[in-house]
Structures are given as structure tokens and as C-alpha cells.
C-alpha angles and dihedrals in degrees: 000000000000126000112247090217098060116141121194111232103173138357134198096168145319093301101029117069146114123235131177135203133184094234118127093004094313130324127202117208113205111191117192113172106300097351127081118188119201107206135178115236089256092051091047090053088051091049091050090054092048093049091048090053095044094046090050094059119104102239108114096166098047121085119237115240112191116193117200107177105308094338120096123198110198117195142156122257089259092052089049090056090048090052089049091053092047092051091048090051091049092050090050090052091049094053115091113254113254114233119244114264090247090058097054116100128329095307128098123218111233117214119223 
């Protein structure tokens, strides 16, 4: 059953995407081929840090095997970089948008 409040955060393709929903304090749904991981916001932040570290390693010929609990996602180096980009895009979508400097407070920014 799908949550009616799902919001797409990032997409690589039909079977590779990240959604979020506000249920249970916020859940991130990471779909990668046939696996979908349902992560709390804290666990998603942990995953983002792990993927950043793994993608930054210099091992172009070795596959990346990412274990999340008892689920393993095996991917090539290129796919690991794609996952990293997708997670970065999702995190950017999750962050609140910063107001323009002209919209902050009672002051107006004057252009030169």
C-alpha cells in the first residue's frame, strides 16, 4: 500500500528514485531496482554520509556493496556515483528554502 502523501525528491529512472512522506515523523523511501528501503530521517542522513564516504574512495574497478541492515545493494562505481548524486539532490529538496536577502526582515536591499 502506498502513502497518499509521497513526494518525489530525486529520480534516476523508473526503478531508481527517492520519495519522502511525513508519516511517523518523516520516512524516506529509497527505491533501487527491486529493493525499496524505508528509512527514518536519521537513518537517511546516516546513509547519505556512508555513500559520500564510499563514493569518495579511490577504487574504480571494485564494485560498491552497500549493506543497510540485512539488505545489500551491489553496484558499479558509476552506479555508486549516481546514487550519491541522487541522495544529494534529495537532501537539497528536503532542506527548507532560504528566503532571498530582499525578503529578510523589514529592510530592502538596494541595487547599485
